[in-house]
C-alpha positions in Angstrom: 78.0 -74.2 33.7 80.2 -73.0 30.9 82.9 -70.9 31.7 82.2 -67.3 30.2 85.0 -65.6 28.0 87.5 -64.3 30.0 89.7 -63.0 27.0 89.5 -58.8 25.9 87.5 -58.6 22.9 88.0 -55.6 20.3 85.0 -52.8 19.1 83.7 -54.9 16.1 84.4 -58.4 18.3 82.4 -57.0 21.0 79.5 -55.6 18.7 79.0 -58.9 17.0 79.3 -60.5 20.5 76.2 -58.5 21.7 74.2 -59.0 18.2 74.7 -62.6 18.7 73.8 -62.6 22.0 70.5 -61.3 21.2 70.0 -63.6 18.5 71.1 -66.6 20.3 68.7 -66.2 23.7 65.9 -65.6 21.0 66.2 -68.9 19.4 67.0 -70.5 22.8 63.8 -69.2 24.5 61.6 -70.4 21.4 63.2 -73.5 21.4 62.8 -74.1 25.0 59.2 -73.1 25.1 58.5 -75.3 21.6 56.7 -72.0 20.8 57.1 -68.8 19.4 59.0 -66.8 16.4 62.5 -66.6 16.8 63.3 -65.7 12.9 63.0 -62.4 13.1 64.3 -61.7 16.6 67.6 -63.1 14.9 67.3 -60.9 12.2 66.4 -57.5 14.0 69.2 -58.0 16.7 71.8 -55.4 14.8 69.2 -52.9 14.9 68.5 -52.9 18.5 71.3 -53.7 19.9 72.3 -50.3 18.1 69.2 -48.2 18.9 69.3 -49.6 23.1 72.7 -49.2 23.4 73.3 -45.8 21.7 70.1 -43.8 20.6 67.7 -44.4 23.2 67.1 -42.7 26.2 65.9 -44.8 28.8 66.3 -45.9 32.4 65.6 -49.4 33.3 65.7 -48.9 36.7 62.7 -46.6 36.3 60.9 -47.4 33.1 58.4 -44.8 34.0 60.6 -41.9 33.3 58.8 -39.3 31.4 61.0 -38.0 29.0 62.1 -41.8 27.9 62.0 -42.5 24.6 59.4 -44.8 23.9 60.1 -48.4 21.8 57.2 -50.2 20.3 57.5 -53.8 18.9 54.6 -54.0 16.8 55.7 -57.1 15.4 54.9 -58.4 18.5 55.1 -62.1 17.2 58.9 -61.6 18.0 58.6 -60.6 21.7 62.0 -62.6 22.4 63.6 -59.9 20.8 62.0 -57.4 23.7 62.4 -59.5 26.3 66.4 -60.4 25.4 66.8 -56.4 25.3 65.2 -55.8 28.1 66.8 -58.5 30.1 70.2 -57.5 28.8 69.8 -53.6 29.7 69.0 -54.3 33.1 65.3 -54.3 33.8 63.5 -56.1 36.1 63.5 -59.2 33.8 66.0 -62.0 34.7 67.4 -64.7 32.6 65.2 -67.2 34.1 61.9 -65.3 32.8 63.4 -66.1 29.6 63.6 -69.5 30.2 59.9 -69.5 30.7 58.9 -67.9 27.8 55.1 -68.5 27.0 54.9 -70.7 30.1 51.8 -70.2 32.5 52.8 -67.4 35.0 55.9 -66.0 33.7 56.4 -62.6 32.7 57.5 -63.1 29.2 53.9 -63.8 27.2 53.7 -64.5 23.6 53.5 -61.4 22.8 54.6 -57.9 24.9 51.8 -57.2 27.1 51.1 -54.0 29.4 51.7 -54.3 33.1 53.6 -57.8 32.5 56.9 -56.7 32.5 58.4 -52.9 33.0 59.4 -51.5 29.5 57.1 -52.9 27.8 55.2 -49.9 26.9 51.8 -50.9 25.4 50.1 -54.6 24.4 51.3 -55.8 20.9 50.1 -58.9 18.9 47.4 -58.3 16.9 49.1 -56.5 13.7 48.9 -53.0 13.4 47.8 -51.9 16.8 51.2 -51.2 18.3 52.2 -49.1 14.8 49.1 -46.9 15.6 49.3 -46.7 19.4 52.9 -45.1 18.5 50.9 -42.8 16.4 48.9 -41.9 19.5 52.0 -41.3 21.3 53.2 -38.9 19.3 50.3 -36.7 19.3 50.5 -37.2 23.1 53.9 -36.1 23.4 53.1 -33.3 21.0 49.9 -31.9 22.5 52.2 -31.7 26.0 55.2 -30.2 24.9 52.6 -27.5 23.6 51.4 -27.5 27.0 54.3 -27.6 29.3 57.8 -26.9 27.1 58.7 -23.1 27.6 61.4 -21.2 25.7 63.7 -22.0 28.6 62.8 -25.1 29.5 62.1 -28.4 27.6 60.9 -31.6 29.5 59.4 -33.7 26.8 61.8 -34.0 23.5 62.2 -37.7 23.0 61.0 -39.8 20.5 59.2 -42.6 19.9 60.7 -45.8 17.7 58.5 -48.8 16.4 59.3 -52.2 14.3 56.7 -52.8 12.3 56.9 -55.9 9.8 55.0 -56.8 6.5 52.2 -57.9 8.6 51.7 -54.8 10.0 51.6 -52.8 6.8 49.3 -55.1 5.4 46.7 -54.4 7.9 44.5 -51.2 6.8 44.7 -49.6 10.2 48.3 -48.9 9.6 47.1 -47.3 6.3 44.5 -44.9 8.2 47.3 -44.1 11.0 50.0 -43.1 8.6 47.8 -40.9 6.8 46.7 -38.7 9.6 50.4 -39.0 11.1 51.6 -37.5 7.4 49.1 -35.1 7.6 50.0 -34.0 11.1 53.6 -34.0 11.1 54.3 -35.8 13.5 58.1 -35.4 13.5 59.0 -37.5 16.2 58.3 -41.0 14.9 60.9 -43.2 13.7 59.9 -46.4 12.1 61.6 -49.5 11.1 60.2 -51.7 8.6 61.4 -55.5 8.4 61.9 -55.9 5.2 62.6 -59.9 5.5 60.1 -60.7 2.4 58.8 -63.5 4.5 55.2 -64.1 6.0 53.7 -67.5 7.3 52.5 -68.6 3.9 55.8 -68.2 2.2 57.6 -65.4 0.1 55.3 -61.8 0.6 55.6 -61.5 -3.1 52.6 -64.1 -3.0 50.1 -60.7 -1.7 52.5 -57.8 -1.2 54.3 -56.2 -4.2 53.6 -52.6 -3.3 56.3 -50.1 -3.3 56.3 -49.3 0.5 58.8 -46.3 0.4 57.1 -44.7 -2.0 53.1 -45.5 -0.5 54.2 -43.8 2.7 56.3 -40.6 0.5 52.9 -40.2 -0.8 51.7 -40.0 3.0 54.1 -37.6 4.0 56.6 -39.4 5.7 60.3 -38.7 5.1 61.2 -42.6 4.2 64.9 -44.1 3.8 66.3 -47.4 2.7 69.2 -49.9 3.8 70.3 -52.3 2.1 71.5 -54.5 5.0 70.4 -54.2 9.0 74.0 -55.8 9.6 75.6 -52.7 8.2 75.3 -50.8 11.4 76.9 -47.8 10.0 74.2 -47.2 7.8 71.6 -48.2 10.7 73.1 -44.9 12.2 73.4 -42.4 9.8 69.7 -43.7 8.9 68.5 -43.1 12.5 70.4 -39.6 12.8 68.7 -38.5 9.4 65.3 -39.2 11.0 66.2 -37.6 14.2 67.1 -34.5 11.9 63.6 -34.3 10.0 60.6 -32.7 11.0 58.2 -35.3 9.3 57.5 -38.8 10.6 60.3 -41.3 9.2 60.0 -44.8 8.0 63.9 -46.5 7.9 62.8 -49.6 4.9 65.6 -51.9 6.5 66.4 -55.0 4.5 66.7 -58.1 6.9 67.1 -61.8 6.6 64.6 -63.7 8.5 66.3 -66.1 10.9 70.2 -64.7 10.5 72.7 -67.4 10.6 70.6 -70.8 10.4 72.3 -72.6 7.7 69.1 -74.1 6.7 66.2 -71.6 7.8 67.5 -68.5 6.9 65.1 -66.6 4.6 62.4 -69.1 4.9 59.1 -69.1 6.2 60.3 -71.7 8.2 61.9 -69.6 10.4 59.0 -67.4 11.1 56.7 -68.9 13.4 58.3 -72.5 14.6 61.0 -73.4 16.7 64.4 -73.8 14.7 64.8 -77.1 16.1 67.3 -78.4 18.4 70.0 -79.5 16.1 69.3 -76.6 13.8 70.1 -74.3 16.7 73.4 -76.1 17.5 74.1 -75.2 13.9 73.3 -71.9 13.8 75.4 -71.4 17.1 78.7 -73.0 15.1 77.7 -71.0 12.2 77.8 -67.7 14.4 81.2 -68.7 15.6 79.2 -68.9 19.0 81.4 -70.2 21.7 78.7 -72.4 23.8 76.1 -74.4 22.4 74.8 -74.1 26.2 70.9 -72.7 26.1 70.7 -68.7 27.1 75.0 -68.6 27.3 75.8 -64.8 28.0 79.1 -63.8 27.1 80.2 -61.3 30.3 81.7 -58.9 28.1 78.4 -58.8 25.9 76.2 -58.7 29.5 78.7 -55.5 30.8 78.5 -53.5 27.7 74.4 -54.2 27.3 74.5 -53.4 31.4 75.8 -49.9 31.0 73.0 -48.8 29.9 71.8 -48.3 33.6 74.1 -45.7 34.7 73.7 -44.0 31.2 69.7 -44.1 32.0 70.5 -42.9 35.7 72.5 -39.7 34.3 69.9 -39.0 31.5 67.0 -39.2 34.4 69.0 -37.4 36.8 69.7 -34.1 34.4 66.2 -34.3 33.6 64.9 -34.2 36.9 67.1 -31.4 37.5 65.7 -29.5 34.5 62.5 -30.5 36.1 63.6 -28.7 39.5 64.6 -25.6 37.6 61.3 -25.7 35.9 59.5 -26.3 38.9 60.9 -23.0 40.4 60.2 -20.9 37.3 56.6 -22.2 37.1 55.3 -23.6 40.3 51.7 -23.6 38.9 52.6 -25.5 35.9 54.7 -28.5 37.4 51.8 -28.7 40.1 49.3 -29.3 37.2 51.9 -31.6 35.3 52.2 -34.2 38.8 48.5 -34.0 39.1 48.1 -35.1 36.0 50.5 -37.8 35.8 49.4 -39.2 39.2 45.5 -39.3 37.5 44.1 -36.8 40.1 41.4 -34.9 38.8 41.6 -30.8 39.7 38.9 -29.8 42.5 35.8 -29.0 41.3 35.7 -30.4 37.9 32.7 -31.4 37.7 30.8 -28.2 39.5 29.5 -27.0 36.3 28.1 -30.2 35.1 24.3 -29.7 33.8 20.9 -30.3 35.5 18.3 -30.7 32.5 14.8 -29.4 33.5 12.0 -31.5 33.7 9.8 -32.0 30.4 12.3 -30.4 28.2 12.9 -33.1 24.9 16.7 -33.5 24.5 18.5 -36.2 22.2 21.0 -37.5 24.5 24.2 -36.8 21.9 22.3 -33.1 22.6 22.8 -33.4 26.3 26.3 -34.9 26.4 27.8 -32.3 23.8 26.3 -29.5 26.6 28.0 -31.6 29.2 31.5 -32.0 27.4 31.4 -28.4 26.9 31.3 -27.9 30.8 33.8 -29.9 32.2 36.5 -29.4 28.9 37.0 -26.3 30.8 38.0 -27.4 33.9 40.0 -31.0 32.9 42.9 -29.1 30.6 43.8 -32.9 29.7 40.6 -34.1 28.1 41.4 -33.9 24.2 39.6 -35.7 21.9 37.5 -35.5 18.7 35.2 -37.4 15.6 35.8 -39.1 12.8 34.0 -36.8 11.1 31.3 -36.2 12.6 31.5 -34.0 15.5 28.1 -31.9 14.2 25.9 -35.2 14.8 28.0 -36.7 17.4 28.1 -33.3 19.6 31.9 -33.9 20.9 33.7 -30.4 19.6 34.8 -28.2 22.5 34.0 -24.8 22.1 36.7 -22.0 21.6 39.6 -24.5 22.6 41.2 -25.1 18.9 41.7 -28.1 16.8 44.4 -30.3 16.8 46.5 -30.2 13.7 49.6 -29.9 11.8 50.2 -26.2 12.8 48.0 -25.8 16.2 48.1 -28.1 18.9 44.4 -27.4 20.0 42.2 -29.9 22.2 39.5 -31.0 18.9 41.1 -34.1 17.3 40.0 -34.5 13.7 40.3 -38.1 13.3 38.9 -38.5 9.6 37.0 -41.2 8.6 39.7 -43.7 10.1 37.7 -45.1 13.1 40.0 -48.1 13.7 42.8 -45.5 13.8 41.0 -43.7 16.1 40.5 -46.6 18.8 44.3 -47.3 18.6 44.9 -43.6 18.8 43.4 -43.3 21.8 45.2 -46.3 23.3 48.3 -44.7 22.3 47.2 -41.3 24.4 46.0 -43.0 26.6 49.5 -45.1 27.3 51.5 -42.0 26.8 50.2 -40.9 30.4 48.5 -37.4 31.7 45.7 -37.7 29.5 41.8 -38.9 28.9 41.5 -39.1 25.5 37.7 -39.7 23.9 36.6 -40.5 20.7 33.1 -40.4 18.8 31.4 -41.9 16.2 27.9 -43.8 15.2 27.2 -46.9 17.3 27.1 -49.1 14.1 31.0 -47.6 13.1 32.1 -49.3 16.7 32.4 -52.4 14.8 35.7 -50.9 13.0 36.6 -50.5 16.5 36.5 -53.8 17.9 40.2 -54.5 18.1 41.7 -51.6 20.1 38.6 -51.5 22.0 39.4 -54.6 23.6 42.7 -54.0 23.7 42.3 -51.1 26.1 40.2 -53.2 28.2 43.5 -55.9 28.0 45.3 -53.0 29.4 42.9 -50.7 31.3 43.8 -47.6 30.0 41.3 -44.5 30.3 39.5 -44.1 26.7 35.9 -42.8 26.2 34.1 -44.0 23.3 31.2 -41.6 22.3 28.8 -43.7 20.2 25.6 -41.9 19.0 23.1 -43.0 16.7 22.4 -45.6 19.1 19.4 -47.6 17.9 16.5 -47.9 14.9 15.8 -44.3 16.4 18.3 -43.2 13.6 15.7 -44.2 11.3 15.8 -43.2 7.6 19.1 -44.1 6.8 18.3 -48.0 7.3 19.2 -51.0 8.6 22.8 -50.5 7.6 23.3 -47.5 10.0 20.8 -49.4 12.8 22.5 -50.9 15.5 21.4 -54.0 16.6 23.8 -56.5 18.1 26.6 -53.9 18.8 25.4 -53.5 22.0 25.3 -56.9 22.9 28.8 -57.0 21.1 30.7 -54.0 23.7 28.9 -55.7 27.0 30.8 -59.2 25.9 34.2 -57.2 26.0 35.2 -57.6 30.0 36.8 -54.5 31.4 34.5 -52.2 29.1 32.3 -50.3 30.8 28.9 -49.5 28.5 26.5 -46.5 29.7 23.5 -46.0 27.8 21.9 -43.0 29.8 17.9 -43.0 29.5 17.6 -39.1 29.5 19.9 -36.1 29.6 20.3 -36.0 33.5 21.6 -39.8 33.5 23.9 -38.4 30.2 25.5 -36.0 32.2 25.8 -38.4 35.2 27.5 -40.8 32.5 30.0 -38.2 31.8 30.8 -38.0 35.6 31.3 -41.4 35.9 33.1 -42.1 32.3 35.6 -39.7 33.8 36.4 -41.3 37.1 36.2 -45.4 35.9 38.8 -46.7 35.7 39.5 -48.8 31.9 37.3 -47.8 28.9 34.5 -46.2 28.9 31.9 -46.5 25.9 28.9 -43.8 26.1 26.1 -44.8 24.0 24.1 -42.1 23.1 20.1 -41.3 20.9 19.8 -39.4 17.9 16.2 -38.5 18.6 15.1 -35.7 21.5 14.2 -38.1 24.5 12.0 -36.5 27.4 13.8 -35.1 30.5 12.4 -37.0 33.4 10.9 -35.1 36.3 13.4 -35.9 39.0 11.1 -34.4 41.8 8.8 -37.2 41.0 11.4 -39.9 40.2 14.9 -41.0 41.8 17.7 -39.0 41.0 20.1 -39.5 38.1 23.1 -39.9 40.3 22.1 -43.4 40.6 23.8 -44.0 37.2 27.2 -44.7 39.2 25.3 -47.8 40.7 24.5 -48.9 37.2 20.9 -49.6 37.8 18.2 -48.4 39.7 14.4 -48.1 41.0 13.8 -44.7 38.9 9.9 -45.4 39.7 8.1 -48.2 41.9 4.5 -49.2 43.0 3.3 -48.2 46.7 3.0 -52.1 47.2 5.1 -55.2 46.2 5.9 -55.1 42.6 4.2 -57.5 40.4 5.9 -56.9 37.3 9.6 -55.4 36.8 10.0 -53.1 33.7 13.8 -52.8 32.6 14.8 -50.2 30.2 17.8 -48.2 28.9 18.6 -45.5 26.9 15.7 -44.2 24.8 13.5 -47.1 25.6 13.4 -45.5 29.4 10.5 -43.2 28.5 8.3 -46.1 26.7 9.0 -48.0 30.3 7.8 -45.2 32.0 4.8 -44.8 30.1 3.5 -48.3 29.8 4.1 -48.1 34.2 1.6 -45.4 34.1 -1.0 -46.8 31.9 -0.7 -50.7 33.9 -1.1 -49.2 37.5 -4.3 -47.2 36.2 -5.1 -50.7 35.7 -4.5 -51.4 39.3 -1.4 -53.6 38.4 2.1 -52.7 40.7 5.1 -51.9 38.8 8.4 -51.2 39.4 10.3 -49.2 36.6 14.4 -50.3 36.4 16.7 -47.8 34.8 19.8 -49.7 34.2 22.2 -47.7 32.1 25.2 -49.7 32.7 25.1 -53.7 33.2 28.6 -53.1 34.3 28.1 -50.8 37.1 25.5 -52.3 38.4 27.3 -56.2 38.5 30.0 -54.4 40.9 26.9 -53.6 43.3 26.8 -55.5 46.4 24.4 -58.4 46.6 21.7 -56.5 49.0 21.3 -53.9 46.6 21.5 -55.7 43.7 18.1 -57.8 45.6 16.9 -54.1 46.7 16.6 -53.4 42.8 15.5 -57.0 41.4 14.4 -59.1 44.0 14.3 -62.6 43.2 10.8 -62.6 44.3 9.1 -60.3 41.5 9.7 -63.1 38.4 7.5 -61.1 36.4 10.0 -58.7 34.3 10.4 -57.5 30.8 13.5 -55.7 29.4 13.0 -53.2 27.0 15.5 -52.0 24.6 15.8 -51.3 20.8 18.7 -53.9 20.2 19.1 -57.7 20.6 17.8 -59.4 23.5 20.7 -61.3 23.7 22.2 -61.1 27.4 19.2 -60.0 29.0 18.0 -63.2 29.5 20.3 -62.9 32.9 17.9 -60.2 34.3 14.3 -61.2 33.2 15.0 -65.0 34.0 13.2 -67.9 32.6 10.2 -66.7 33.3 10.6 -63.2 31.7 9.9 -61.5 28.7 12.0 -58.6 26.5 10.6 -56.2 24.2 13.8 -56.4 21.7 15.0 -56.6 18.2 16.2 -60.5 17.0 16.3 -59.0 13.7 17.4 -56.2 11.3 15.5 -52.5 10.9 14.0 -50.9 8.1 14.2 -47.1 6.3 11.4 -45.3 7.6 11.1 -42.1 10.3 12.0 -43.5 13.5 8.2 -42.9 15.4 7.0 -45.3 12.4 9.6 -48.2 13.0 9.2 -48.3 17.1 5.6 -48.8 16.3 6.4 -51.4 13.8 8.6 -53.2 15.5 6.8 -53.2 19.0 8.3 -50.4 21.2 4.8 -49.1 22.2 2.8 -48.8 25.2 0.1 -51.5 23.9 2.5 -53.9 23.2 4.9 -53.6 26.5 1.6 -53.5 29.0 0.3 -56.7 26.9 3.3 -58.6 27.6 2.9 -57.3 30.9 -0.4 -58.6 31.5 0.5 -61.8 30.0 3.0 -62.6 32.1 0.9 -62.0 34.8 
């Protein structure tokens, strides 16, 4: 191994040594993997060096210390930049992991992934998502600070730092989020725009010529420009000015992708491919690097970076002492804080969940609204809202205030920004201690698919309330009538989808959504549904099992009708008619396939016995996926086409969602 430097170095030399350590680790990691993005990490090394050693409050030995500054690399393709900083500043990420970049079983995947390594605050990769997660974290921080900070005790005063790229800013989601962040005056956001003027296809002028600074000024952000990221004094001044401003800040930072590379600096070839073994050597020589050995770490640089360990420990200790004084002054608040951080629910949180009377006709969206307002007073960390649809989704929490630029209530107004809403929810969930929810029509879940998928990957508690769930939307027509959306959501691993069949199943859907790990989608009707008589039918508490026998025959069933949501009533009515004709029928309510699949094989057999092969699935949506439950011998009453504009009752009749059609199909199977 090459001997490391022993001679003393001057401050400017030490700065250069530290910065070039970041650069060389990044290009060595990408080169060894023969895969990755070296150029951005090389360009941004001065910024991250300064930010992580001078400005960020963080404790490498306790990455979850709550008042730490959050750092998000929204440009997740530059992951070696983050891994290098985590390793150098003393997080649990040894050099061996950097050598195993992008390899099977390593803790350094191609893009930063939450859970993989301490210090990664969120999973980034799909461009724009990290940018918006930061906005969610800033919302959560301000909300929690309003609840817990007191004039004589400040628990939360940290910043959210984010590095974003041209690609992030081209994605539409960042426009949505930047707009709401400026509107809400989220002053704890400090973003750095890596203005390197290069994307995969070449110069950004091919597709991106807007004035980014002017754009963000129009959103209400504090905008600064740095002519050269290597000017550390200019970077320092910009960070301090951003910290002092009450608006969200973006610092437009001119960088040079692949900085130091003699043949690839400022070229697209430095973006998404290794520099090449010879170019790595040439770059190290150009930077005046002491060794051509891969992954060389000068001991002076490592020692300087590792000061973060002691500094972070002292910062956390000071905060812990503050919290102890806070707990002494406000013991009930301190206890509530700790309970929420531990993910524990208050005793009796669900004691007021309503029970709905049999026979009452109630849309499940209305039942959901009543349930939300029953649990919200007992769950002070439940916060959420709608994409400008609260009157339709019934998600407004009465008497709990609005979250605006001037108020810190619990009702969010996301505006017509479904994509940003989904990623903001992820940021709020990642922040810790909160149960966030967001609502829109089911058809617009299409705009939210990327953040839903990421919530599932990260196993984050986000609740999606989707109403207007079928052709029951009626006159709005096929553009607003979801057909394939249920199947698409069910295809996301880790997402629990619950489509309740009446008001009491809806109440139970919320009870389960609050307690289930990971994201949950509650899918609700626009039209009224009859409330099932639970004195003669099985209890709605069985929603927790995903599927259950809601109505059964006295003898072994000849046919099983499986239904969800608004079609449950149709299944029950069809069963009554079939029984009058002497046919033994079982009706299974299946509000959640995901919950059903978690049950034991014995339970699943008791609900859907293999011996009964005559089965019909009834759902006003795509048949995709139902073959798993009806088998080769079964049938469906579903939709393999789009809807139409007409009153919902007409649509149900025209498309075969009638007792006559269901019973005819049942008899045909028999």
